[in-house]
N, C-alpha and C positions, 0 to 999 in steps of 0.2 A: 546455462551450463552447469551451475551448481544443482539446480533442480534435477537435471538429467544425470547427476553424479559424475560429470566429466571433470569437475574440479572440486576441491575441498577447501573452502575459504580459511578454515582454521589451520590447515596444513600450509597454506600459502603465506600466511602472515609472517612467520619467521623469516621467510625469504625477503620480504620487504624490509625487515629490520636490518638486513645485511647492507642495505644501500643508504647512503647519507641523504638526509632530508633535502639538501640543496640540489640533488639531481633533478633535472627537469621532470615534472609531472609526478614525482614520487609521493608528494603529500596527497595529491588528488587520488592517486592509485591506492594508497593506504585507506583513505576515506571511503572509496568505492568498495574496497574489500571488506571494510568494517560494516558497510550497509548491505552487503550481499546476504541474501536470505534464501537458503536452499528450498524452503517450503513454497516459495512464490512460484506461481504457475504461468505467468505471462510477463512480457516486457511491460505491458501497461500497468500491471500491479507494481513492478519495480519502479517505474517512473513516478507513479502516484506516491509510493512510500517515500521516495527521494524528496519530492516536494513537501511532504508532511514533515519529515525530519529537518529539512533545510529551513523550514519556517519556525523551528524551535519547539515543535510539539513532541510529546512523548512518542517513542517508536511504537507503532502499532504491532500487535501480535498477528502473525499470518495464519490463515486457514483455520478459523475458529468454528468449531462444530457447535450447533445449537439444536437441542439442549445438550447433547453429548454425541460422540462419534458412534454412529450406528446406522444401519440402513434406514432410509426415509428421513434422516435428520437433515437440517440445513447446514451449509458451510458458507461462511462469510470470507471474503478475500482478505480482509485485515480489520483490526479493530482494537478496542479497549474493553476487555471482558468485564472488568469491575464497574465500568460506566454503562455497559450495554449500548455502546456506540460503535458503528462500523462504517467503513468506506469500501465500496466495491467498484472495480473498474469493469465497465461493460464494453467488451471488445466488439468490433464491427462484425466479426464472423458469426457470433452466437447471439447477438443482441440487437440486430438491425431491423428485423422483420417486425411487423405490428404484433403478430402472435407472440413472438419472443418478448417484446416489451410488455405486453399484457401479462404474460406469465411472471415476469420480473416484478411488476407492480403488485400482483396478487401475493407472491412469495414474501415480498417486503412488508406487506400489510399483515400477513400471518405472523411474521417475526415480531412485528410491533404488538399486535393484539394478543398473541398467545405467549410470547416470551419477553415482552418489554424492551425489545431492541429498536433503536433508531438507526436506520441504514440510509446512507447517502450514496448515490451512484454518480460516477464520473465517466466521461467518454474521452477518447483520444484527443479530440479538439480542446477539451478542458485542460487536460494534462500538458499538452504541448503548446498551448496558447501562452501569450505573454502577459495576460492580465493576472490578477491575484485572486481570482474567483475561488480556487481551491483553498488557498490559505484563509480567506475570509470565511468560507463555509465550514472548514474543519474547526476554525476558532469558535464559530457559533455552535457547532456540534459538541465541542468539548467545554465550552464556556470559558475559553482562554484566548487572549489576544495573540496573534502571530508575532514572532520576534523580528521579523523582517518586513520591510515595506516594498522591497524590490528584489527580484531574484538575480543571482549572479551568473546563471547559466541559461 
């Protein structure tokens, strides 16, 4: 909704401040609003970012252009520009066919070879699964241990 400009998270935050913390679900609502990222282009990207932040990792920057915003440049779903590390959510609609997957692998190899980026891809099953695969992989990608051992949601 934020990406479609149907809501403005910054404008909604003062409304949350009007309600006491003890109201049911208000703390979670405030946290969700704080994590809202209008540049995000899919639910999968939002779910992935939530897992990354919940694990105590630095919040990734959304929609990073490599090398810069221009026609023909690459755009990464989210990442840490200063480390040249990124995570992409490969949705079922655009990344399920073998040709799509081959294109994704070639693109990520070019990003590595030509620009020094390491890109790790996740799929819906990774993000919505119960194991800690994402947290371990992002920790390895960033060289930092996750701060949680078990998810709360």
